[in-house]
FIBA-763885 format. One line per 2 residues: their letters; for each residue x, y, z of C-alpha. Coordinates in steps of 0.001 Angstrom, whole numbers, plus 500000, padded with zeros to 6 digits. Example, Ala and Ser with C-alpha at 12.3 -4.5 7.8 and 13.67 -1.06 7.14 Angstrom:
// FIBA-763885
as	512300:495500:507800; 513670:498940:507140 $
//
This chain:
// FIBA-763885
mf	517367:359454:048676; 515876:356984:051156 $
rp	513823:359268:052948; 512089:360825:049922 $
fi	511596:357683:048014; 509662:355986:051291 $
lt	507339:359395:051779; 506603:359032:047951 $
iv	505600:355175:048359; 503228:356496:051472 $
af	501505:359345:049256; 501034:356794:046516 $
ig	499337:354146:048398; 497553:357183:049797 $
ig	496991:356815:053494; 500226:357556:055165 $
ag	501326:356440:058843; 500320:358687:061839 $
qr	496892:359155:060422; 494979:356637:062686 $
pt	493373:357361:065719; 495739:357274:069155 $
aa	495660:355313:072349; 495722:358338:074255 $
qs	493091:360191:072907; 490433:357419:074288 $
ll	492587:356078:076799; 490160:355611:080045 $
ew	486421:354656:080191; 484473:355841:084280 $
qe	481715:354789:085179; 479880:355544:088285 $
lp	479187:353182:090944; 476822:353742:094101 $
al	477672:356248:096134; 479219:355695:099610 $
pn	476582:355313:101975; 478405:358541:103945 $
el	477011:361238:102091; 479774:363408:102935 $
gv	482658:361479:101643; 485818:360143:103632 $
ag	489345:361117:102644; 492287:358867:103032 $
af	490294:356040:103735; 492081:352270:104135 $
tg	490677:350528:100869; 491209:347492:098693 $
vs	489478:344167:097871; 488602:340648:099674 $
hd	486437:337879:098501; 485614:340241:095180 $
al	483955:342975:097536; 485363:346736:097648 $
iv	486336:347785:101340; 486069:351155:102606 $
ag	486981:352085:106139; 487520:354712:108065 $
ga	488933:357855:106750; 488332:361444:107601 $
nf	485837:364394:106559; 484072:368115:106997 $
pr	480824:368079:108826; 478835:371112:106629 $
pv	479140:373917:106614; 482704:372775:105876 $
we	484341:376199:106660; 483141:376623:110033 $
ad	483876:372558:111054; 486658:370785:112561 $
kq	488099:367503:111005; 486552:364423:112107 $
wt	487292:361269:111903; 485493:357765:111277 $
na	486012:354221:112018; 482869:353265:109752 $
ih	483928:349957:107440; 481399:349883:104232 $
vl	481580:346967:102218; 480790:347307:098247 $
tr	479678:343846:096911; 478353:342826:093684 $
td	476430:340229:091398; 475583:339910:087622 $
nr	476785:344009:087813; 474549:344660:089926 $
yv	476576:346141:093485; 475084:347234:097267 $
wh	476758:348443:100061; 476956:346649:103234 $
dg	477772:348001:107012; 480915:346024:107711 $
ge	480682:347237:111131; 483759:349461:112683 $
lp	487619:349552:113262; 488867:349430:116675 $
rr	489178:353338:116435; 488970:356326:114076 $
ia	491418:356511:111637; 492137:357494:108550 $
yg	495195:358479:105832; 496894:354569:106662 $
as	498259:353075:103866; 496483:350231:102101 $
vt	496829:347062:099915; 494828:344310:098161 $
tp	497156:340908:099203; 495392:337763:098811 $
hg	495108:337141:102804; 492785:340587:102879 $
vl	492937:344556:103131; 496425:344872:104903 $
ci	496154:348658:106064; 499497:350174:107211 $
gg	499599:353063:110158; 497758:355603:109718 $
cd	496616:359001:112346; 493970:360803:114200 $
ae	493787:364253:115244; 495987:363616:118132 $
rt	498608:361167:116941; 500169:358384:114557 $
ya	500262:355367:114655; 502168:352254:113648 $
dv	499563:349549:113907; 499055:346673:111119 $
fl	495868:344797:110807; 493856:342464:107466 $
lr	490593:343128:106931; 489169:340015:105173 $
wt	484828:340349:104357; 483589:336514:104861 $
dd	479649:335421:105165; 479540:336476:108587 $
gi	481050:340025:107683; 484145:342058:108094 $
ec	487213:339950:110154; 490079:342418:111669 $
ve	493421:340276:112173; 495979:342259:113974 $
ca	499655:341652:112144; 502920:342583:112986 $
pf	503307:346143:113394; 505201:348831:111722 $
ph	508241:349240:113140; 507206:353078:113503 $
pv	504398:355403:113761; 503294:356342:109828 $
ay	501036:358235:108174; 500295:359852:104618 $
aq	502561:356850:102834; 501570:354559:100230 $
av	502425:351165:099551; 502038:348272:097086 $
vv	501895:344870:097068; 504413:342467:094549 $
gs	503796:338812:094460; 504005:337904:099235 $
kv	505671:341441:099829; 504251:344343:100279 $
yl	506167:347576:100103; 505508:351041:101739 $
ac	507369:354101:100887; 508292:357016:102444 $
gq	505787:358804:104594; 505868:361062:107972 $
tg	506233:360296:111886; 504117:362487:113677 $
ld	501611:365020:112695; 503526:367644:110744 $
la	504965:367456:107601; 508272:368036:109231 $
sa	508527:364298:110192; 508673:363233:106752 $
tn	510954:360037:106068; 512483:359341:102751 $
em	512573:355068:103810; 511552:351861:102042 $
wv	510284:348871:104206; 509589:345855:102718 $
le	506872:342842:104550; 506967:339343:103408 $
mm	503868:337925:104232; 504319:333903:104543 $
pn	501030:331777:104309; 502341:329138:106884 $
vp	503224:331981:109581; 500487:334096:111678 $
pt	500553:337392:110668; 501774:338550:114262 $
qw	505039:336997:113532; 505506:338617:109552 $
kw	508507:340487:109520; 509803:344266:108726 $
he	513017:344714:106879; 513998:348197:106460 $
la	516078:348780:102107; 517786:351257:101006 $
pl	516454:354793:101366; 515346:356875:098445 $
pg	518323:359289:097643; 515295:362059:097009 $
va	514536:364273:100090; 511985:362942:102365 $
ra	508457:363399:101728; 504843:362619:102541 $
fn	501889:362505:100009; 504078:360841:097569 $
lv	502375:358041:094614; 503391:354723:095183 $
aa	503077:351646:091724; 504584:348567:090831 $
qh	505564:347889:087516; 508248:345966:085125 $
dg	510630:348105:083020; 511599:345597:080345 $
fy	514387:343932:082897; 512798:343607:086471 $
dg	509890:344762:088808; 509993:348243:089897 $
iy	508660:349841:092996; 507710:354206:091487 $
vi	507486:356792:093958; 506754:359836:092131 $
gg	506196:363037:093879; 504548:364186:096727 $
rs	505889:366975:099071; 508755:367867:101722 $
av	509624:370246:104032; 512474:372520:103618 $
en	513565:374697:106257; 510359:375060:107649 $
et	508658:375359:103702; 507093:373054:101723 $
kf	508318:372229:098592; 506415:370162:096218 $
la	508133:367680:093776; 507856:365771:090908 $
dt	510744:363515:090786; 510070:359617:090167 $
we	511959:356686:091155; 512591:353362:090975 $
yr	513651:351137:093308; 514385:347580:091650 $
pt	514006:344576:094640; 515981:342236:092828 $
tg	518881:344172:093144; 518292:346970:095633 $
dw	518893:349916:093743; 517474:352684:093112 $
vq	517309:354626:089850; 515902:358196:089158 $
rr	513220:358095:086193; 512289:361113:083968 $
qa	510264:363550:086176; 506669:363694:086175 $
pr	504852:366634:083601; 503928:368436:087061 $
vm	504155:368335:090417; 501865:365176:092007 $
ma	501078:364207:095293; 498234:362955:097505 $
ge	497651:360779:094174; 496981:356990:092947 $
ai	498991:355333:090761; 498856:352161:089328 $
gm	500339:349968:087169; 498744:348851:084135 $
gq	498990:346116:081276; 502517:345273:081225 $
sh	505278:348592:081343; 502687:351585:082108 $
ll	501732:353931:084952; 498074:355331:085541 $
il	498269:358148:087308; 494252:358745:087962 $
ga	494177:361255:090524; 496688:363666:091598 $
ad	497357:367130:093423; 499352:370223:091846 $
ds	500621:373188:093983; 497947:375455:092090 $
hw	496350:377244:094647; 498324:376073:097580 $
ge	497612:378402:100474; 494780:379513:099001 $
ae	492182:377711:100665; 490885:379805:103254 $
el	490947:382876:100853; 488895:381319:097512 $
kd	487159:378882:099819; 484216:377615:097299 $
lh	485480:379505:094675; 488105:376907:094858 $
pg	488952:375158:091588; 489420:371564:093050 $
fp	492746:369184:091972; 493227:369046:088037 $
ke	491085:367053:086332; 493311:365262:084141 $
aw	495123:361621:084560; 498598:360646:083107 $
ay	500139:357968:081898; 503537:356520:082507 $
ht	505564:354212:080001; 508648:352332:082229 $
it	510265:351002:079356; 510742:354536:077081 $
dt	510939:356547:079827; 507942:359016:078885 $
wt	505242:360865:079802; 501658:361381:078902 $
ra	498446:363103:079101; 495722:360067:079558 $
gk	492832:361705:079044; 490007:364126:081259 $
tp	488764:362849:084114; 485134:363941:085656 $
en	486435:364498:089044; 489372:364479:090570 $
lv	489792:362696:093766; 493203:362850:096045 $
tt	494289:361164:099510; 492439:357628:098289 $
sa	493910:354778:096569; 493427:352991:093286 $
vr	492129:349400:093966; 492151:346876:091334 $
wd	488603:345048:090898; 489646:342632:088540 $
na	490636:343917:085433; 489435:347768:086103 $
vv	490522:350018:088447; 488162:351467:091346 $
ip	488862:355204:092815; 486371:354903:096206 $
tg	485552:358439:097901; 487896:361094:098276 $
ev	489038:365034:098627; 487965:366981:095481 $
rp	489578:370370:096790; 490091:371376:100487 $
rv	488085:370830:103012; 484970:369130:100285 $
rs	484951:365030:100068; 483174:362926:097356 $
pk	480754:359955:098135; 481501:358862:094572 $
iw	482734:355670:093500; 484659:355540:090307 $
lv	485279:351859:087966; 487599:352901:085922 $
tl	488980:350641:082374; 491511:350783:079819 $
va	490012:351156:076396; 491467:349446:073619 $
ts	491483:351450:070236; 491919:349625:067091 $
sg	492689:349874:063607; 490283:348860:060776 $
fg	492236:346049:058639; 490603:347231:055437 $
wi	489898:345305:052200; 493108:346017:050744 $
ny	495341:344294:053532; 492694:341602:053786 $
gv	493426:340962:050183; 497270:340830:050574 $
lf	497490:338464:052842; 494881:336394:051682 $
ay	496903:336176:048639; 499656:335044:050112 $
ll	497902:332652:052392; 495632:331099:049222 $
am	498792:331174:047389; 500933:329103:050501 $
vg	497727:326441:050360; 498057:326334:046251 $
ig	501808:325107:046706; 500567:322450:048832 $
vy	498460:321437:046188; 500718:321729:043240 $
ft	503694:319035:045234; 500199:316650:046691 $
rr	501240:314822:042690; 504897:314410:043082 $
nk	504479:312226:046356; 504763:308962:044745 $
nt	506469:307326:048154; 507375:308467:052076 $
dd	510995:309620:050102; 509071:311699:048355 $
yf	507038:313027:050982; 509723:313389:053762 $
rg	512850:314024:051960; 511709:315707:048485 $
gk	513094:312426:046447; 516544:314488:047909 $
qi	516335:317357:044495; 516048:320185:046895 $
pw	518229:322155:045781; 520733:323906:048045 $
wa	519628:327147:048409; 515777:326275:048864 $
ag	517142:324195:051823; 519064:326334:052949 $
cs	516650:329048:053382; 513962:326438:054902 $
if	516416:326241:057635; 516985:329417:058502 $
at	512988:329717:058304; 512402:327295:060690 $
ml	514896:328095:063169; 514136:332017:062966 $
ss	510513:331773:062897; 508319:334219:064406 $
lt	510028:334556:067352; 512175:336630:064803 $
ft	509189:338953:063955; 507761:339790:066817 $
gl	509618:338206:069533; 513335:339588:068903 $
ps	511457:343622:068524; 510198:343589:071474 $
ka	513123:342510:072796; 515358:344935:071532 $
fa	512138:347415:072169; 512022:346928:076279 $
qd	515901:346019:076640; 518985:346041:074387 $
wv	521136:344241:071842; 522437:341526:074287 $
ya	520341:338558:072724; 521589:339718:069224 $
ig	524918:338312:070438; 523406:334403:071001 $
nl	521846:334443:067257; 525556:335411:065993 $
ti	527044:332266:067711; 524618:330512:064625 $
pl	527370:330255:062271; 530153:329100:064873 $
va	527802:325912:065672; 527684:325388:061733 $
il	530719:324216:061610; 529801:321319:063856 $
av	527002:320976:061741; 528798:320663:058144 $
yv	531690:318628:059842; 530349:316712:062369 $
al	527026:315988:062128; 526156:315943:058454 $
pf	528394:313458:057574; 526642:310693:060365 $
yr	523409:311535:058847; 524858:311410:054970 $
ri	526587:308157:055493; 523295:305795:057164 $
da	520777:307707:054668; 518856:308923:057158 $
ts	515119:310147:057363; 514832:310439:061151 $
ay	517771:311999:063352; 517396:309226:066050 $
ey	518153:306446:063283; 521751:307494:064084 $
lq	520908:307100:068197; 520183:303605:067553 $
mr	522964:302360:065588; 525311:303913:068278 $
fg	523245:303656:071632; 520510:300846:070311 $
rp	516437:301458:070195; 515373:302655:073559 $
vr	517052:305373:072848; 515823:306337:069905 $
ll	512548:305743:070888; 513033:307744:073908 $
as	514460:310712:071624; 511766:310146:068891 $
ms	508971:310851:071647; 511035:313525:073167 $
fv	510891:315402:070074; 507241:314848:069153 $
lf	506170:316561:072600; 508475:319234:072234 $
hl	507502:319584:068811; 503815:319718:070054 $
fr	504598:322436:072700; 506691:324532:070237 $
ma	503889:324806:067378; 501255:325873:070651 $
vv	503441:328319:072045; 504331:329618:068262 $
ms	500469:330058:067065; 499283:331458:070195 $
lt	501778:333740:071024; 501541:335131:067457 $
al	498265:335415:066964; 498343:337165:070561 $
al	500901:339671:068875; 498263:339457:065884 $
av	495188:340305:067529; 496134:344348:067911 $
at	497728:344723:063902; 494037:342958:062587 $
pl	490390:342843:063853; 491221:338971:064044 $
sp	490604:337150:067588; 493373:335412:068977 $
sq	491679:332146:068504; 490588:332916:064869 $
sv	494625:333568:064034; 495416:330309:065631 $
ll	492845:328389:063712; 493933:330407:060916 $
mg	497443:329632:060884; 496584:326241:062394 $
vl	494324:325004:059514; 496240:326286:056485 $
si	499299:324887:057568; 497532:321491:058057 $
ay	496059:321879:054274; 499951:322577:052739 $
ct	501216:320184:054921; 499629:317408:054252 $
lg	499169:317575:050821; 502315:318475:049914 $
gi	505013:316989:052603; 508642:318554:052751 $
ea	508533:319525:049024; 505676:322335:049944 $
vi	507377:322670:053390; 510369:323854:051799 $
wt	509662:326021:049393; 506693:327789:051121 $
dt	509764:328311:054146; 511793:330149:050791 $
iq	508889:332000:050041; 508896:333283:053472 $
tf	512467:333842:053784; 511823:336790:051133 $
vl	508397:338217:052955; 509793:337625:056205 $
lg	513137:339979:055376; 510863:342241:052935 $
ga	508397:343454:055685; 511420:343903:057936 $
fl	513455:346106:055660; 510177:347886:054582 $
av	509537:348611:058959; 512751:349528:059565 $
gl	512577:352588:056632; 508992:353404:058089 $
ll	510013:353737:061663; 513304:355865:061428 $
lg	510947:358273:058959; 508548:358174:062499 $
vd	511222:359485:064751; 511376:362839:065788 $
gg	514559:364425:064338; 514945:361186:061497 $
ms	518811:359604:061713; 519802:362261:063969 $
gf	517244:361634:066347; 516831:358117:066484 $
we	520839:357872:067249; 520375:360932:069955 $
it	517581:358491:071822; 518662:355524:071696 $
qq	522537:356581:073098; 520713:358241:075796 $
sq	519116:354505:076525; 521959:352451:075790 $
kf	520036:350326:073610; 522839:349045:071594 $
ny	524596:347889:075149; 525395:344411:073718 $
an	526952:343391:076707; 526788:342714:080683 $
wh	530219:341531:081996; 528809:340751:085355 $
hd	529065:336528:086083; 525536:336308:087983 $
is	523611:333407:086340; 520293:334974:087812 $
sa	520311:338388:086915; 517312:339569:083762 $
qv	520334:341911:082204; 521937:338379:081082 $
al	525929:338095:081218; 527295:337233:078583 $
wv	528876:334332:079459; 525819:332959:079315 $
ii	524126:334770:076544; 527103:332547:074529 $
ag	527064:329394:076706; 522767:329269:076398 $
av	523043:329958:072561; 525632:327002:071647 $
gq	523384:324967:073572; 520713:325440:072190 $
nv	521807:326081:068832; 524111:322429:069179 $
as	520792:320782:069931; 518950:322342:067325 $
yt	521815:321819:064798; 522367:318716:065347 $
ad	519570:316547:066800; 516445:318429:065714 $
qa	514471:317016:062996; 513234:320368:061673 $
vv	516310:320479:060556; 518301:317334:060280 $
qr	515742:316168:057638; 516823:319132:055640 $
yv	520467:317968:055416; 519272:314283:053219 $
tt	517416:316738:050961; 519836:317831:048608 $
pt	521347:315807:045622; 525037:315229:047565 $
eq	526324:315765:051084; 528743:318914:049150 $
la	525057:320935:048098; 523569:320118:052075 $
ar	526944:321813:053575; 526064:324937:051250 $
si	522631:324763:052909; 523611:324827:056451 $
wl	526452:327710:055294; 523710:329495:053714 $
sa	521066:329598:056464; 523661:330346:059079 $
ll	525137:333124:057324; 521359:334669:057012 $
ti	520839:334974:060582; 523958:337569:060290 $
pa	521686:340386:058393; 518493:338976:060426 $
ti	519517:339266:063785; 520935:342859:062771 $
lf	517511:343783:061327; 515249:342828:063542 $
fl	516957:343650:066529; 517162:347402:064694 $
ig	513667:347179:064449; 512963:346773:067859 $
ta	515773:349550:068471; 513356:351841:066153 $
lf	510251:351225:067923; 512046:352498:071113 $
af	513132:355766:069279; 509925:356112:067709 $
ys	507850:355443:070576; 510044:357728:072752 $
sh	509333:360699:069884; 505274:359894:070456 $
pe	504663:358302:073778; 501025:359125:073434 $
kl	500762:357011:070551; 501526:354106:072757 $
dp	498478:351575:073818; 498129:350173:077722 $
ti	496031:347242:076857; 499144:345816:074463 $
tt	501358:343174:075496; 505355:344514:075014 $
dq	505422:341283:072604; 502524:343061:070699 $
if	504867:346403:070205; 505586:346133:066570 $
pl	502253:344567:065726; 500647:348166:067260 $
fi	503219:349867:064742; 501477:348077:061702 $
ar	497940:348073:062295; 498235:351906:062715 $
ei	501487:353739:061397; 501836:351842:058259 $
pv	500227:352372:054840; 497281:349923:053789 $
gl	498842:347580:051580; 501932:347300:052609 $
ag	500254:346542:056810; 498471:343520:054814 $
li	502422:342723:053285; 503852:342410:056616 $
va	500816:340974:058334; 501208:338199:055931 $
gv	505146:337952:057351; 504260:337413:060900 $
fa	501846:334722:059360; 504784:333499:057650 $
aa	506661:333105:060409; 504958:331304:062146 $
qs	503675:329570:059625; 507596:328226:059002 $
tv	507693:327148:062175; 504098:325447:062159 $
st	504492:323228:059237; 508110:322339:059793 $
sm	506924:321079:063258; 504186:318858:061131 $
ns	505951:317891:058478; 509258:316368:060667 $
sa	506868:315313:063972; 505152:313227:060749 $
tt	508593:311541:059719; 509638:310942:063276 $
ii	506432:309063:063962; 506521:306836:060430 $
vd	510276:306143:060380; 510958:305263:064143 $
fl	507842:303657:065382; 505518:302538:062680 $
rp	508113:301354:059420; 509442:299213:062758 $
ld	506615:297490:063204; 505489:296294:059244 $
lc	502030:298204:060274; 501578:298642:056141 $
tt	502526:295869:053409; 503073:298891:050961 $
eg	504731:302268:050375; 501547:303381:049535 $
gy	500122:302685:052884; 502843:304223:054521 $
lw	502096:307585:052319; 499204:307464:053207 $
aa	499727:306599:057272; 502454:309647:056694 $
ra	499377:312170:055942; 497275:310941:058526 $
ct	499774:311743:060767; 500481:314970:059553 $
li	497282:315853:060156; 496935:314505:062893 $
ig	499871:316537:064785; 498665:319256:062589 $
tv	494663:318947:064561; 496640:318403:068240 $
gt	499222:321339:067927; 496359:323704:066929 $
ml	493972:323197:069891; 497071:323003:071892 $
gl	497573:326305:070303; 493725:327340:071432 $
mf	494924:326643:074887; 497583:328338:075319 $
vh	496456:331829:074062; 497507:333597:076996 $
pd	498243:337319:077457; 499773:337379:080523 $
ir	503205:335843:078776; 505813:338511:079316 $
sl	508161:337597:076701; 507433:334956:074103 $
fd	510912:334711:073223; 511517:334399:076632 $
af	508567:331458:076768; 510686:329632:073743 $
im	514208:329329:074867; 512879:328139:078378 $
il	510816:325012:076643; 513771:324576:074212 $
gl	516015:324450:077279; 513800:322101:078957 $
fm	512939:319559:076357; 515175:319807:073456 $
gm	518452:320399:075187; 518702:316866:075951 $
lg	518664:315535:072510; 521706:317587:071538 $
gl	523412:315668:074889; 522559:312872:073444 $
fl	524361:313071:070033; 526935:314779:071344 $
lg	527760:311788:073552; 527538:309480:070770 $
al	529375:311128:068249; 532642:312776:070618 $
tr	533059:309213:073060; 533710:306050:072918 $
ra	533164:304670:076219; 529780:306409:076730 $
nq	526761:302629:075980; 523552:302335:075945 $
wg	523145:302653:079760; 525019:305768:079994 $
am	522809:307301:077215; 519175:306462:079035 $
vg	520724:307747:082714; 521468:311344:080490 $
ai	518944:311829:079126; 516802:311465:082085 $
ag	518540:312699:084988; 519255:315813:082392 $
tl	515647:315881:082287; 515104:316052:085669 $
sm	517752:318259:086244; 516410:320686:084016 $
lv	512532:320844:085537; 514043:320969:089258 $
iw	516161:324532:088076; 513501:325824:085920 $
ry	511191:324878:089752; 513264:325614:092480 $
tp	515930:328177:091339; 516220:331832:089999 $
vn	518978:330272:086794; 518200:332597:084246 $
gy	516048:330706:081392; 518327:331418:078445 $
fy	521094:329018:080156; 518852:326334:079997 $
pa	519687:324551:076799; 523455:324849:077940 $
as	522618:323624:081294; 520961:320462:079597 $
vs	523237:319719:076887; 525656:320076:079499 $
ic	524250:317623:082440; 523143:314919:079695 $
fv	526807:314853:077778; 528067:314759:081805 $
mg	525759:312251:083615; 525735:309709:080432 $
yl	529282:309796:079904; 530145:308969:084217 $
as	526838:306203:083949; 528823:305070:081240 $
fl	532287:305206:082841; 530611:303476:086601 $
rg	528701:300834:083999; 531496:299141:082254 $
gq	531202:296887:079898; 532573:298081:076064 $
pr	530393:298935:073486; 529276:297525:070533 $
dl	531037:298109:067498; 531436:301465:066725 $
ag	532729:301992:063271; 531732:305266:061656 $
lt	529889:306279:064676; 532568:308228:066300 $
iy	534770:311184:065216; 537334:308516:065698 $
es	536271:305784:063552; 535727:306688:059960 $
tp	534420:303638:058699; 531119:303245:057333 $
ap	528188:302573:059482; 525671:299621:059672 $
ar	523315:299727:056364; 520080:301526:057815 $
de	518207:298167:057405; 521168:295799:059438 $
kv	519228:294707:062663; 520770:296176:065721 $
tl	521642:294043:069331; 520654:296054:072275 $
//
């Protein structure tokens, strides 16, 4: 029943999924640069980029007529520079010897050249080529442990990895070795060290392809195809292997669609490998017979997606150059010279760029989106007249329905991380992170029975009023300042990363999306206060969940084989894995205990000490209704978590079925917006994009209002800067406007497409700045001994410790919130114990005393 219903909707709207152009149809653009000065061209040259100049050094070719001449080696160095898109070749001198078929990679130190051979022997020499104002500089490096040729290398960070190759002039000397060289910046290159790693489990080979790319969990080194000598016969290879430097493991991946050898592979985007040229086994051994009639190597590029483990065609190529290298030059790739058919080289230099395809958003989608956005502004205007004082503006006069407050807490906690971050996480990895969200109902117990009574008892407007009563004004001001700074950065991260995702789904640029989200959120939040925020959050909750349900249905319809195909694909790839049972705190495959500890730390900080959440506790008429709102928000996370992780898993199954629809130009966080833009019918796409905007705006507007609240209540009111309540109301609106403006400007600055996961980035920032607030609350509520001195020490120690952990340790960022809460609590308690002294009256301020707390306007002795 479900499938016909969805198909009817699609047919009714008129434009269905799959009718828009796919990325594979126009994936690559080829531009011919000035040809190599050597008109014969060369194969097997050392190539790379140094100081924005392309270096082509050495190589081999055949003089004309090629079938009557012997191969010749060259030591010439050619350098191609550019100025304002004008390319000029320069004579770079000569190498120490005539040589070809070594490995070469571009590094920060220059072009690293490894091994190679001539007609008589294979070499182990390693050297750097650098382009300087004085010409080419050749720097000797630590030699390779043995002679090597016909291998390929790749650089990852400060390390160079070299795979396979042959030690002699014949294929029988091929190896399956893997080596790594760490380029230490303060150590002379002659003292760099080569280290042997675990060998490739497959057969020994040469002429293999090598590239580096991320696989969703790890940075991997991919070794593809090549050829091998087995019992004096040449074996042609298409197998694909991934080496993971983090773990030292080899993993066999899906075999290439055809034999690939002597070609060029390079990582592009966040999860694609492009094969821009490679020979196959057709016409092998027929060169002498065919000679000039040889058709050459297949003129076709391929793309491999590391997450879905799928291969697809990437389009035709104007020329297939082999025995050369793919060289990254800024945002493009250069294929410099090479062999086009046996004995024939080409002097052509090709500049290859990715072509990002786009779909028109259409007036219907725009109409749906802007209707939603204008409705949110209208809500702000409506509630403007209901705000008579700051109590109305910050607490809604304590008349908010409990279910609306609950929806607002839910929308605030999950935000755009839910709509784009969680699906992309499930797409790239599995369901491990879902366990973290499922701890929220457990933390809700602490919120309902510990935090809520404290804040209702003191009738708090700011969460940090409690910290003043417990520890004194300095702790309150420190906590409030930390909160405001955190939410400024939170706004920037949410807007910028959501805008990057939306850049795929709409024609809006990331900067335009940031401005649209920021300006409209400022408008309704500044005008309507907390009531506008809560009611827009409530509407946004329904838009968020409704759009997600719709997306799941359309995704499952698009998977080959429907539900059975979805189940088969996801089971084979273990996409429903929910727990890793190891103990490694630094692993990208996060351990279950790290997930639980990190999630509890994150949610404890949010539900007990985050003004954005605590503020909702005091917007309902009674404490009992506030408790209901907490339970509602906590329980909503269960179906929402399942729903959004299911979207990610369905995206994996969909793009495993249709790898040609993947776009190498996008980031992993843009995978769901990619589906929205190209596969969802017009009108419905506008609704789902509105859901993404809704998710982001719920976070942004909450950050604006709650930050303005802490500034007015914690900083301005104690100084009596305004003489009337109306003055404070205007000050509150001004603060909201300023906070929103600053957050939006930071969002424009933070637009950065290289961030691999917005979910990871947010969790890291949360742990660095917010965990300390949760630690302070627990320190005050759960201990009698803690005092002001200990609280200050704990807060500072917690923050500094997190900075050290972030900067100098490999600890997984998901553990940061737990570490921050724990360090603040433990250090605060120890400092209080060592300092000694009797804390002041604790009546009503810990879980051990139930007597009323001091009145809100009572003077506090510091």
